[in-house]
C-alpha positions in Angstrom: -23.6 7.5 43.3 -20.3 6.1 43.1 -21.1 2.5 42.9 -23.8 2.8 40.0 -21.4 4.7 38.1 -18.5 2.3 37.9 -21.4 -0.3 37.4 -22.1 1.8 34.0 -18.5 2.2 33.6 -18.2 -1.6 33.3 -20.9 -2.3 31.4 -19.8 0.4 28.8 -16.4 -1.3 28.2 -18.2 -4.9 27.8 -20.6 -3.4 25.1 -17.0 -1.4 23.9 -15.2 -4.7 23.6 -18.1 -6.8 22.2 -18.4 -4.1 19.8 -14.7 -4.0 18.7 -14.4 -7.8 18.9 -17.1 -7.3 16.2 -15.3 -5.1 14.1 -12.5 -7.1 14.2 -14.6 -10.4 12.8 -16.7 -7.9 10.0 -12.9 -7.0 8.9 -11.5 -10.5 8.8 -14.4 -12.5 7.8 -13.3 -11.0 3.5 -10.1 -12.7 4.5 -11.3 -16.0 5.8 -13.8 -16.2 3.0 -11.9 -15.3 0.3 -9.2 -18.2 1.8 -12.2 -20.4 1.8 -13.1 -20.1 -1.6 -9.2 -20.6 -2.8 -9.0 -24.2 -1.5 -12.7 -25.2 -2.6 -13.4 -27.3 -5.2 -14.6 -25.5 -8.3 -18.6 -26.9 -8.0 -19.3 -25.5 -4.9 -17.3 -22.6 -5.0 -19.5 -21.8 -9.0 -22.8 -22.8 -7.2 -21.8 -20.5 -4.0 -21.8 -23.2 -1.2 -18.7 -21.9 0.3 -18.9 -20.1 3.5 -17.0 -20.3 6.8 -15.1 -23.7 5.7 -13.7 -24.9 2.7 -15.9 -27.5 0.8 -14.1 -30.0 -1.3 -10.8 -29.2 0.5 -8.0 -28.7 -2.0 -4.8 -26.9 -3.1 -5.3 -27.3 -7.1 -5.2 -23.7 -7.5 -2.1 -22.7 -5.4 -0.6 -25.2 -7.4 -1.7 -23.9 -10.7 0.2 -20.6 -9.9 3.6 -21.8 -7.7 4.3 -24.1 -10.5 3.9 -20.9 -13.3 7.7 -19.1 -12.8 5.9 -16.1 -14.5 4.2 -15.6 -11.0 7.4 -15.6 -9.2 8.9 -13.0 -12.3 6.2 -10.7 -11.7 6.3 -11.3 -7.6 10.4 -10.3 -7.7 9.2 -7.2 -10.1 6.8 -6.4 -8.0 9.4 -6.0 -5.0 12.0 -4.1 -6.5 9.2 -1.8 -7.2 8.3 -1.7 -3.9 11.4 -1.0 -2.7 12.6 2.0 -5.4 9.1 3.4 -5.1 9.3 3.9 -1.4 12.4 4.6 -1.2 12.2 7.4 -3.8 8.7 8.4 -2.7 10.1 9.2 1.1 12.9 11.0 0.3 11.5 13.2 -2.6 8.0 14.1 -0.4 10.0 14.3 2.6 12.5 17.0 0.9 9.6 18.7 -0.8 7.4 18.7 2.4 10.1 20.9 4.6 10.5 24.2 2.5 6.4 24.1 2.3 6.2 23.6 5.5 8.1 26.9 6.6 6.4 30.2 6.5 6.8 33.3 3.2 9.5 34.8 5.3 11.6 31.8 5.6 10.7 30.8 2.3 9.7 33.2 0.1 8.0 31.3 -3.1 6.1 28.7 -0.9 2.2 30.1 -1.4 3.1 29.4 -5.2 4.2 26.5 -4.9 1.3 24.8 -2.6 -0.9 26.1 -5.4 1.0 24.6 -7.9 0.7 21.2 -5.7 -3.0 21.5 -5.0 -3.6 22.4 -8.4 -2.5 19.3 -9.9 -3.9 17.4 -6.7 -7.4 18.5 -8.7 -6.4 18.2 -12.6 -3.7 16.6 -13.9 -2.3 16.6 -17.9 -4.4 13.1 -19.4 -3.7 9.8 -19.8 -2.3 10.2 -23.8 0.3 13.3 -22.7 1.3 11.3 -19.3 2.4 8.1 -21.5 3.9 10.2 -24.5 6.1 11.7 -22.3 7.0 8.2 -20.0 8.3 7.1 -23.5 9.9 9.5 -24.1 12.4 9.8 -21.2 12.5 6.1 -22.1 11.2 5.0 -19.1 8.9 2.3 -21.3 9.3 -1.6 -20.3 11.7 -0.5 -17.1 11.3 -0.7 -13.8 12.0 2.6 -13.3 9.1 3.6 -15.1 6.5 1.6 -12.8 8.4 3.6 -9.9 8.5 7.1 -11.2 5.5 7.3 -12.6 3.7 7.8 -9.8 6.6 8.9 -7.6 5.5 11.9 -6.3 1.7 11.6 -4.2 1.0 15.2 -3.4 -1.9 14.0 -1.0 1.7 12.4 1.1 3.2 15.8 0.7 0.5 17.3 2.4 0.5 15.2 4.9 3.9 15.9 5.8 3.3 19.4 5.2 0.8 19.5 7.8 2.9 17.5 10.6 5.5 19.3 10.2 3.6 22.7 10.5 2.3 21.1 13.7 5.7 20.5 15.9 6.6 23.0 18.2 8.1 26.3 16.7 10.7 26.4 19.9 12.2 23.6 18.2 13.5 25.7 15.2 14.3 28.7 18.0 16.0 26.2 20.0 17.9 24.6 16.7 19.1 27.8 15.2 20.4 29.5 18.4 22.4 26.2 17.9 23.7 27.1 15.0 22.2 24.2 13.3 21.9 24.5 9.4 18.2 23.9 7.2 19.7 20.2 6.2 20.8 19.3 9.9 17.4 20.8 11.0 15.2 18.3 8.8 17.4 14.9 9.7 18.3 15.4 13.3 15.4 17.3 14.1 12.4 16.8 12.4 13.1 13.3 10.4 13.0 12.0 13.9 10.3 13.7 15.3 8.0 12.6 12.0 8.6 9.0 12.3 4.6 8.2 12.6 3.8 10.2 9.6 6.5 8.8 7.2 5.3 5.5 8.9 2.0 6.2 7.3 3.6 7.8 4.0 5.8 4.5 3.9 2.8 2.3 4.1 0.3 4.2 1.8 3.5 4.0 -0.9 4.0 0.5 -0.1 0.3 -0.5 -0.9 -0.2 1.8 -4.0 3.3 0.4 -5.6 2.0 -3.5 -4.5 -1.4 -3.4 -5.5 -1.4 -0.9 -8.6 -2.1 -2.8 -12.0 -2.9 -0.1 -14.8 0.9 0.9 -14.7 2.0 -2.3 -15.6 -0.5 -3.1 -18.6 0.4 0.2 -20.0 4.2 0.9 -19.9 5.1 -2.8 -20.5 4.9 -4.7 -23.7 4.2 -8.1 -22.1 4.3 -10.7 -19.0 8.1 -11.0 -18.9 7.7 -7.1 -17.6 4.4 -7.2 -15.3 4.6 -6.9 -12.1 2.4 -9.2 -9.8 -1.2 -7.5 -9.7 -0.7 -7.2 -13.3 0.2 -10.9 -13.7 -2.7 -12.0 -11.7 -5.2 -9.8 -12.9 -4.3 -11.2 -16.9 -4.3 -14.7 -15.3 -7.0 -17.2 -16.3 -7.9 -20.6 -16.5 -7.4 -21.8 -20.4 -7.7 -25.2 -21.1 -5.7 -26.6 -24.5 -7.2 -29.9 -24.1 -4.8 -31.1 -27.1 -1.5 -31.0 -26.0 -2.1 -31.9 -22.5 -2.1 -34.9 -20.2 -4.7 -36.9 -18.6 -3.9 -35.8 -15.2 -2.8 -32.3 -16.3 -6.3 -32.1 -18.1 -8.1 -33.4 -14.7 -6.6 -30.9 -12.2 -7.4 -28.0 -14.8 -11.1 -29.0 -15.2 -10.6 -29.1 -10.8 -10.2 -25.1 -11.4 -12.4 -22.4 -11.7 -11.5 -18.5 -12.4 -13.4 -18.3 -8.7 -11.1 -20.5 -7.4 -8.3 -19.3 -8.9 -9.2 -15.7 -8.4 -9.4 -16.2 -4.5 -5.6 -17.6 -4.6 -4.1 -15.1 -5.8 -6.1 -12.2 -3.9 -5.1 -14.2 -1.0 -1.3 -14.5 -1.8 -0.8 -11.0 -3.3 -2.6 -9.2 0.3 0.3 -11.1 2.3 3.1 -9.2 2.3 0.8 -6.1 2.8 -0.4 -7.4 5.8 3.5 -8.7 6.8 4.0 -4.8 6.4 1.4 -3.5 7.9 2.4 -5.6 11.3 5.6 -4.3 11.8 4.1 0.0 10.7 1.1 0.0 12.8 2.8 1.0 15.9 3.6 4.3 14.9 0.3 5.3 14.4 -0.6 5.3 17.8 2.8 6.5 19.2 3.1 9.8 19.7 6.7 10.4 19.7 6.6 14.3 19.7 4.8 14.1 23.0 7.8 16.1 25.7 9.7 17.1 22.9 9.5 20.4 24.3 9.9 21.2 28.3 9.6 24.0 30.3 
């Protein structure tokens, strides 16, 4: 029986490894395919001949993007947006979540504010009032419009509230016995213990600000103010033969919207993948384990 159990256990482990490798392959396949298309020639990409390896290997699409100074300007705007947005969102959501995680005895209007949050999660005031409000506040064509227009994601607030509420109540009792006030309790106890959920919310915020393009399209007046995703969403291959040299005309004819789009998608996903490598360990790290001992 023990030998059979051991055999079944080893067989299950091997099947599990195979299944995980298959899932990893399926996750990486779109990224690899996008890279292969971006490095292929126009005719092969248009004909659908590219699969797992570039056909007619070249860097024409990347050269076209990298030689455009507006690309790097938009890239810098997105970097600013992500940095400011992550800091502001984490600060606001944490400060909102802590009092809302208390009970009504500790924070009387807690239920009222929670209902308001849930209502805004289900309904909004509409695009036109939102746009008019942002413009009336003088945030049009500014980095602050891109940052503050979506600076309080209600879902993230509720996520942190639930995490705070699941922490042991003995932490509050011990802090109160030591004479700790609410501010010190938040920053000395709750924030360090909430690193996993704060890292998760930070990643959500970074991905949102990095990938979001509609706000840049609506809240800015031109390419000089576009963040990266808005810029590449507007980027297409336009051939003006009258003002091109023979070499430029030949190079532009080797490009297609398909290869160019694949190149810009691949470039745009790299920063998020790099950030994820630094934050993913917090998703599986049980930092609250053992915080309260008998």
